[in-house]
VMD Tcl script that builds the backbone (N, CA, C; Angstrom):
set m [mol new atoms 339]
animate dup $m
set s [atomselect $m all]
$s set {name element resname resid chain x y z} {
  {N N MET 1 A -18.652 38.606 -23.371}
  {CA C MET 1 A -17.769 38.689 -22.227}
  {C C MET 1 A -17.735 37.341 -21.530}
  {N N SER 2 A -16.590 37.006 -20.997}
  {CA C SER 2 A -16.431 35.723 -20.312}
  {C C SER 2 A -17.089 35.742 -18.948}
  {N N GLU 3 A -17.282 34.545 -18.428}
  {CA C GLU 3 A -17.882 34.395 -17.103}
  {C C GLU 3 A -16.928 34.904 -16.027}
  {N N PRO 4 A -17.495 35.457 -14.936}
  {CA C PRO 4 A -16.633 35.849 -13.820}
  {C C PRO 4 A -15.940 34.626 -13.238}
  {N N THR 5 A -14.810 34.837 -12.627}
  {CA C THR 5 A -14.084 33.738 -12.017}
  {C C THR 5 A -14.263 33.757 -10.511}
  {N N THR 6 A -14.242 32.591 -9.911}
  {CA C THR 6 A -14.266 32.526 -8.452}
  {C C THR 6 A -12.851 32.312 -7.921}
  {N N LYS 7 A -11.942 31.954 -8.793}
  {CA C LYS 7 A -10.537 31.773 -8.408}
  {C C LYS 7 A -9.900 33.152 -8.255}
  {N N VAL 8 A -9.157 33.350 -7.177}
  {CA C VAL 8 A -8.579 34.666 -6.945}
  {C C VAL 8 A -7.054 34.671 -6.950}
  {N N GLU 9 A -6.419 33.511 -7.020}
  {CA C GLU 9 A -4.967 33.409 -6.998}
  {C C GLU 9 A -4.486 32.632 -8.217}
  {N N ILE 10 A -3.278 32.944 -8.641}
  {CA C ILE 10 A -2.606 32.173 -9.679}
  {C C ILE 10 A -1.148 32.033 -9.237}
  {N N THR 11 A -0.590 30.852 -9.397}
  {CA C THR 11 A 0.802 30.645 -9.000}
  {C C THR 11 A 1.734 31.115 -10.113}
  {N N PRO 12 A 2.985 31.396 -9.769}
  {CA C PRO 12 A 3.946 31.748 -10.813}
  {C C PRO 12 A 4.057 30.685 -11.906}
  {N N LEU 13 A 4.042 29.414 -11.529}
  {CA C LEU 13 A 4.128 28.354 -12.546}
  {C C LEU 13 A 2.917 28.351 -13.464}
  {N N GLU 14 A 1.723 28.590 -12.909}
  {CA C GLU 14 A 0.519 28.668 -13.750}
  {C C GLU 14 A 0.614 29.854 -14.703}
  {N N LEU 15 A 1.061 30.989 -14.205}
  {CA C LEU 15 A 1.199 32.172 -15.052}
  {C C LEU 15 A 2.200 31.918 -16.169}
  {N N LYS 16 A 3.333 31.345 -15.837}
  {CA C LYS 16 A 4.350 31.039 -16.844}
  {C C LYS 16 A 3.767 30.141 -17.932}
  {N N LYS 17 A 3.074 29.089 -17.522}
  {CA C LYS 17 A 2.499 28.145 -18.481}
  {C C LYS 17 A 1.476 28.833 -19.379}
  {N N ARG 18 A 0.609 29.622 -18.804}
  {CA C ARG 18 A -0.428 30.294 -19.593}
  {C C ARG 18 A 0.176 31.302 -20.564}
  {N N ARG 19 A 1.209 32.005 -20.141}
  {CA C ARG 19 A 1.867 32.956 -21.043}
  {C C ARG 19 A 2.572 32.207 -22.172}
  {N N GLU 20 A 3.223 31.093 -21.858}
  {CA C GLU 20 A 3.905 30.303 -22.886}
  {C C GLU 20 A 2.915 29.742 -23.903}
  {N N GLN 21 A 1.690 29.477 -23.470}
  {CA C GLN 21 A 0.661 28.969 -24.368}
  {C C GLN 21 A 0.017 30.088 -25.185}
  {N N GLY 22 A 0.464 31.313 -24.972}
  {CA C GLY 22 A -0.023 32.440 -25.754}
  {C C GLY 22 A -1.345 33.008 -25.294}
  {N N GLU 23 A -1.756 32.669 -24.072}
  {CA C GLU 23 A -3.015 33.204 -23.569}
  {C C GLU 23 A -2.893 34.704 -23.345}
  {N N SER 24 A -3.980 35.392 -23.607}
  {CA C SER 24 A -3.997 36.841 -23.463}
  {C C SER 24 A -4.318 37.202 -22.012}
  {N N LEU 25 A -3.292 37.565 -21.286}
  {CA C LEU 25 A -3.429 37.970 -19.889}
  {C C LEU 25 A -2.781 39.338 -19.719}
  {N N ILE 26 A -3.420 40.199 -18.981}
  {CA C ILE 26 A -2.784 41.458 -18.611}
  {C C ILE 26 A -2.045 41.201 -17.307}
  {N N VAL 27 A -0.755 41.446 -17.313}
  {CA C VAL 27 A 0.028 41.344 -16.092}
  {C C VAL 27 A 0.227 42.771 -15.601}
  {N N LEU 28 A -0.461 43.095 -14.518}
  {CA C LEU 28 A -0.446 44.433 -13.942}
  {C C LEU 28 A 0.523 44.456 -12.766}
  {N N ASP 29 A 1.667 45.074 -12.969}
  {CA C ASP 29 A 2.685 45.175 -11.924}
  {C C ASP 29 A 2.443 46.473 -11.173}
  {N N ILE 30 A 2.181 46.359 -9.872}
  {CA C ILE 30 A 1.837 47.540 -9.072}
  {C C ILE 30 A 2.997 48.017 -8.199}
  {N N ARG 31 A 4.180 47.458 -8.418}
  {CA C ARG 31 A 5.334 47.867 -7.621}
  {C C ARG 31 A 5.796 49.267 -8.020}
  {N N GLU 32 A 6.637 49.826 -7.181}
  {CA C GLU 32 A 7.203 51.146 -7.429}
  {C C GLU 32 A 8.256 51.058 -8.536}
  {N N PRO 33 A 8.509 52.161 -9.246}
  {CA C PRO 33 A 9.486 52.136 -10.345}
  {C C PRO 33 A 10.851 51.586 -9.939}
  {N N HIS 34 A 11.342 51.920 -8.748}
  {CA C HIS 34 A 12.659 51.417 -8.343}
  {C C HIS 34 A 12.659 49.900 -8.172}
  {N N GLU 35 A 11.497 49.306 -7.872}
  {CA C GLU 35 A 11.422 47.852 -7.733}
  {C C GLU 35 A 11.532 47.159 -9.086}
  {N N LEU 36 A 11.019 47.799 -10.136}
  {CA C LEU 36 A 11.104 47.218 -11.466}
  {C C LEU 36 A 12.543 47.166 -11.970}
  {N N LYS 37 A 13.416 47.993 -11.395}
  {CA C LYS 37 A 14.831 47.948 -11.759}
  {C C LYS 37 A 15.507 46.709 -11.188}
  {N N ILE 38 A 14.907 46.102 -10.164}
  {CA C ILE 38 A 15.461 44.897 -9.542}
  {C C ILE 38 A 15.059 43.658 -10.333}
  {N N SER 39 A 13.762 43.570 -10.655}
  {CA C SER 39 A 13.263 42.438 -11.451}
  {C C SER 39 A 11.942 42.837 -12.078}
  {N N VAL 40 A 11.747 42.408 -13.315}
  {CA C VAL 40 A 10.498 42.730 -14.003}
  {C C VAL 40 A 10.212 41.673 -15.070}
  {N N LEU 41 A 8.957 41.312 -15.175}
  {CA C LEU 41 A 8.524 40.388 -16.221}
  {C C LEU 41 A 8.362 41.157 -17.527}
  {N N PRO 42 A 8.529 40.496 -18.663}
  {CA C PRO 42 A 8.306 41.176 -19.942}
  {C C PRO 42 A 6.804 41.410 -20.174}
  {N N ASP 43 A 6.514 42.402 -20.983}
  {CA C ASP 43 A 5.148 42.673 -21.442}
  {C C ASP 43 A 4.161 42.867 -20.296}
  {N N ILE 44 A 4.504 43.782 -19.395}
  {CA C ILE 44 A 3.609 44.085 -18.284}
  {C C ILE 44 A 2.930 45.424 -18.514}
  {N N MET 45 A 1.892 45.675 -17.747}
  {CA C MET 45 A 1.324 47.004 -17.609}
  {C C MET 45 A 1.768 47.463 -16.223}
  {N N HIS 46 A 2.358 48.640 -16.141}
  {CA C HIS 46 A 2.858 49.115 -14.852}
  {C C HIS 46 A 2.036 50.306 -14.374}
  {N N ILE 47 A 1.367 50.115 -13.248}
  {CA C ILE 47 A 0.704 51.215 -12.554}
  {C C ILE 47 A 1.034 51.036 -11.071}
  {N N PRO 48 A 1.869 51.909 -10.497}
  {CA C PRO 48 A 2.190 51.763 -9.080}
  {C C PRO 48 A 0.935 51.776 -8.212}
  {N N MET 49 A 0.962 51.012 -7.138}
  {CA C MET 49 A -0.193 50.865 -6.259}
  {C C MET 49 A -0.794 52.216 -5.854}
  {N N GLY 50 A 0.046 53.155 -5.477}
  {CA C GLY 50 A -0.432 54.454 -5.015}
  {C C GLY 50 A -1.091 55.298 -6.089}
  {N N GLU 51 A -0.921 54.924 -7.346}
  {CA C GLU 51 A -1.509 55.678 -8.455}
  {C C GLU 51 A -2.747 55.013 -9.040}
  {N N LEU 52 A -3.059 53.811 -8.584}
  {CA C LEU 52 A -4.107 53.031 -9.256}
  {C C LEU 52 A -5.472 53.701 -9.219}
  {N N THR 53 A -5.873 54.260 -8.092}
  {CA C THR 53 A -7.203 54.873 -8.036}
  {C C THR 53 A -7.309 56.040 -9.013}
  {N N ASP 54 A -6.211 56.771 -9.219}
  {CA C ASP 54 A -6.223 57.890 -10.165}
  {C C ASP 54 A -6.099 57.431 -11.615}
  {N N ARG 55 A -5.630 56.208 -11.828}
  {CA C ARG 55 A -5.367 55.729 -13.189}
  {C C ARG 55 A -6.228 54.539 -13.591}
  {N N ILE 56 A -7.253 54.226 -12.801}
  {CA C ILE 56 A -8.068 53.039 -13.069}
  {C C ILE 56 A -8.716 53.086 -14.455}
  {N N GLU 57 A -8.946 54.286 -14.986}
  {CA C GLU 57 A -9.542 54.397 -16.318}
  {C C GLU 57 A -8.666 53.738 -17.381}
  {N N GLU 58 A -7.372 53.608 -17.138}
  {CA C GLU 58 A -6.481 52.937 -18.080}
  {C C GLU 58 A -6.829 51.457 -18.206}
  {N N LEU 59 A -7.501 50.910 -17.216}
  {CA C LEU 59 A -7.900 49.500 -17.237}
  {C C LEU 59 A -9.348 49.304 -17.685}
  {N N GLU 60 A -10.150 50.356 -17.679}
  {CA C GLU 60 A -11.585 50.230 -17.948}
  {C C GLU 60 A -11.889 49.505 -19.260}
  {N N ALA 61 A -11.162 49.816 -20.308}
  {CA C ALA 61 A -11.414 49.189 -21.607}
  {C C ALA 61 A -11.071 47.702 -21.592}
  {N N ARG 62 A -10.316 47.261 -20.605}
  {CA C ARG 62 A -9.878 45.862 -20.507}
  {C C ARG 62 A -10.628 45.117 -19.399}
  {N N LYS 63 A -11.754 45.662 -18.982}
  {CA C LYS 63 A -12.497 45.120 -17.835}
  {C C LYS 63 A -12.855 43.647 -17.988}
  {N N GLY 64 A -13.090 43.185 -19.188}
  {CA C GLY 64 A -13.453 41.793 -19.411}
  {C C GLY 64 A -12.268 40.851 -19.553}
  {N N ASP 65 A -11.070 41.410 -19.633}
  {CA C ASP 65 A -9.869 40.594 -19.790}
  {C C ASP 65 A -9.430 40.006 -18.453}
  {N N GLU 66 A -8.606 38.965 -18.538}
  {CA C GLU 66 A -8.005 38.417 -17.326}
  {C C GLU 66 A -6.825 39.294 -16.935}
  {N N ILE 67 A -6.788 39.662 -15.667}
  {CA C ILE 67 A -5.733 40.520 -15.143}
  {C C ILE 67 A -5.049 39.788 -13.997}
  {N N VAL 68 A -3.723 39.716 -14.056}
  {CA C VAL 68 A -2.922 39.135 -12.980}
  {C C VAL 68 A -2.174 40.289 -12.335}
  {N N VAL 69 A -2.424 40.518 -11.042}
  {CA C VAL 69 A -1.789 41.615 -10.326}
  {C C VAL 69 A -0.532 41.090 -9.627}
  {N N VAL 70 A 0.566 41.830 -9.796}
  {CA C VAL 70 A 1.880 41.389 -9.336}
  {C C VAL 70 A 2.509 42.444 -8.425}
  {N N CYS 71 A 3.135 41.956 -7.339}
  {CA C CYS 71 A 3.984 42.802 -6.499}
  {C C CYS 71 A 5.182 41.979 -6.053}
  {N N ARG 72 A 5.869 42.394 -5.015}
  {CA C ARG 72 A 7.074 41.686 -4.563}
  {C C ARG 72 A 6.745 40.336 -3.946}
  {N N ALA 73 A 5.775 40.305 -3.009}
  {CA C ALA 73 A 5.508 39.071 -2.262}
  {C C ALA 73 A 4.048 38.626 -2.296}
  {N N GLY 74 A 3.197 39.366 -2.969}
  {CA C GLY 74 A 1.802 38.956 -3.092}
  {C C GLY 74 A 0.843 39.624 -2.123}
  {N N ASN 75 A 1.343 40.475 -1.251}
  {CA C ASN 75 A 0.467 41.134 -0.286}
  {C C ASN 75 A -0.215 42.368 -0.870}
  {N N ARG 76 A 0.562 43.281 -1.401}
  {CA C ARG 76 A -0.025 44.483 -2.019}
  {C C ARG 76 A -0.916 44.096 -3.195}
  {N N SER 77 A -0.462 43.147 -3.981}
  {CA C SER 77 A -1.249 42.745 -5.157}
  {C C SER 77 A -2.569 42.105 -4.751}
  {N N SER 78 A -2.605 41.431 -3.622}
  {CA C SER 78 A -3.856 40.852 -3.127}
  {C C SER 78 A -4.868 41.950 -2.820}
  {N N VAL 79 A -4.398 43.019 -2.195}
  {CA C VAL 79 A -5.262 44.161 -1.874}
  {C C VAL 79 A -5.798 44.798 -3.162}
  {N N ILE 80 A -4.930 44.996 -4.138}
  {CA C ILE 80 A -5.340 45.629 -5.394}
  {C C ILE 80 A -6.257 44.709 -6.201}
  {N N ALA 81 A -5.996 43.415 -6.202}
  {CA C ALA 81 A -6.883 42.476 -6.909}
  {C C ALA 81 A -8.288 42.557 -6.329}
  {N N GLU 82 A -8.388 42.604 -5.018}
  {CA C GLU 82 A -9.696 42.723 -4.370}
  {C C GLU 82 A -10.344 44.062 -4.717}
  {N N PHE 83 A -9.582 45.133 -4.717}
  {CA C PHE 83 A -10.081 46.454 -5.093}
  {C C PHE 83 A -10.656 46.425 -6.509}
  {N N LEU 84 A -9.942 45.799 -7.430}
  {CA C LEU 84 A -10.420 45.725 -8.807}
  {C C LEU 84 A -11.711 44.914 -8.900}
  {N N ARG 85 A -11.777 43.787 -8.190}
  {CA C ARG 85 A -13.011 42.988 -8.191}
  {C C ARG 85 A -14.182 43.804 -7.647}
  {N N GLU 86 A -13.934 44.580 -6.602}
  {CA C GLU 86 A -14.981 45.424 -6.019}
  {C C GLU 86 A -15.428 46.517 -6.981}
  {N N ASN 87 A -14.599 46.824 -7.972}
  {CA C ASN 87 A -14.919 47.857 -8.953}
  {C C ASN 87 A -15.317 47.281 -10.304}
  {N N GLY 88 A -15.803 46.050 -10.291}
  {CA C GLY 88 A -16.401 45.478 -11.488}
  {C C GLY 88 A -15.496 44.668 -12.387}
  {N N PHE 89 A -14.254 44.500 -12.021}
  {CA C PHE 89 A -13.345 43.647 -12.790}
  {C C PHE 89 A -13.554 42.221 -12.291}
  {N N GLU 90 A -14.033 41.343 -13.157}
  {CA C GLU 90 A -14.480 40.027 -12.706}
  {C C GLU 90 A -13.471 38.916 -12.892}
  {N N ARG 91 A -12.394 39.169 -13.627}
  {CA C ARG 91 A -11.421 38.114 -13.928}
  {C C ARG 91 A -10.039 38.563 -13.493}
  {N N VAL 92 A -9.888 38.750 -12.185}
  {CA C VAL 92 A -8.658 39.291 -11.609}
  {C C VAL 92 A -8.037 38.256 -10.682}
  {N N TYR 93 A -6.741 38.070 -10.822}
  {CA C TYR 93 A -6.004 37.119 -9.995}
  {C C TYR 93 A -4.847 37.829 -9.298}
  {N N ASN 94 A -4.518 37.363 -8.123}
  {CA C ASN 94 A -3.318 37.783 -7.427}
  {C C ASN 94 A -2.226 36.758 -7.730}
  {N N LEU 95 A -1.012 37.230 -8.039}
  {CA C LEU 95 A 0.107 36.312 -8.233}
  {C C LEU 95 A 0.601 35.878 -6.864}
  {N N THR 96 A 0.311 34.650 -6.502}
  {CA C THR 96 A 0.699 34.087 -5.214}
  {C C THR 96 A 2.208 34.209 -5.008}
  {N N GLY 97 A 2.614 34.808 -3.900}
  {CA C GLY 97 A 4.038 34.920 -3.586}
  {C C GLY 97 A 4.792 35.973 -4.364}
  {N N GLY 98 A 4.129 36.611 -5.316}
  {CA C GLY 98 A 4.729 37.700 -6.072}
  {C C GLY 98 A 6.006 37.333 -6.806}
  {N N MET 99 A 6.810 38.366 -7.046}
  {CA C MET 99 A 8.049 38.180 -7.798}
  {C C MET 99 A 9.067 37.338 -7.031}
  {N N ASN 100 A 8.990 37.354 -5.702}
  {CA C ASN 100 A 9.929 36.524 -4.949}
  {C C ASN 100 A 9.651 35.039 -5.165}
  {N N LEU 101 A 8.382 34.633 -5.206}
  {CA C LEU 101 A 8.065 33.228 -5.482}
  {C C LEU 101 A 8.361 32.901 -6.945}
  {N N TRP 102 A 8.181 33.872 -7.843}
  {CA C TRP 102 A 8.574 33.678 -9.246}
  {C C TRP 102 A 10.062 33.320 -9.303}
  {N N ALA 103 A 10.875 34.068 -8.555}
  {CA C ALA 103 A 12.318 33.810 -8.527}
  {C C ALA 103 A 12.620 32.427 -7.952}
  {N N ASP 104 A 11.853 31.983 -6.973}
  {CA C ASP 104 A 12.078 30.668 -6.359}
  {C C ASP 104 A 11.641 29.510 -7.251}
  {N N THR 105 A 10.538 29.688 -7.986}
  {CA C THR 105 A 9.925 28.548 -8.672}
  {C C THR 105 A 10.022 28.561 -10.190}
  {N N VAL 106 A 10.217 29.733 -10.784}
  {CA C VAL 106 A 10.208 29.819 -12.249}
  {C C VAL 106 A 11.567 30.194 -12.824}
  {N N ASP 107 A 12.178 31.239 -12.304}
  {CA C ASP 107 A 13.415 31.754 -12.885}
  {C C ASP 107 A 14.335 32.258 -11.778}
  {N N GLN 108 A 15.298 31.431 -11.411}
  {CA C GLN 108 A 16.192 31.770 -10.318}
  {C C GLN 108 A 17.141 32.918 -10.652}
  {N N SER 109 A 17.155 33.363 -11.913}
  {CA C SER 109 A 18.001 34.494 -12.257}
  {C C SER 109 A 17.382 35.817 -11.796}
  {N N PHE 110 A 16.088 35.776 -11.444}
  {CA C PHE 110 A 15.427 36.977 -10.927}
  {C C PHE 110 A 15.900 37.238 -9.506}
  {N N GLN 111 A 16.252 38.478 -9.238}
  {CA C GLN 111 A 16.742 38.846 -7.914}
  {C C GLN 111 A 15.586 39.000 -6.931}
  {N N LYS 112 A 15.720 38.403 -5.761}
  {CA C LYS 112 A 14.737 38.578 -4.688}
  {C C LYS 112 A 15.171 39.758 -3.831}
  {N N TYR 113 A 14.182 40.376 -3.216}
  {CA C TYR 113 A 14.484 41.504 -2.326}
  {C C TYR 113 A 13.419 41.622 -1.266}
}
mol reanalyze $m
mol bondsrecalc $m
mol representation Tube
mol addrep $m
């Protein structure tokens, strides 16, 4: 298993670069289903924030993997990233600025809301 990380945030540009380099990252989108109809990254794991405590076992087998938590603006995902770290997930990052910052800095075709 890899070493725990002390870094808790990742920028959209860093995430884009790491995904393009083929790094194995779990992108956990915690937004509601209707939000994914507005904008969504490819190859995500979707567990809405309100369901995470009931569905955390879906992540247990991936506990040693790097997980990037995503929401609209980075606030909800920050809370969930901290929750996961408190529950033994050691390599968890919050996507700084969420999907709205992704739209500003990586792909302007993504709709902000």
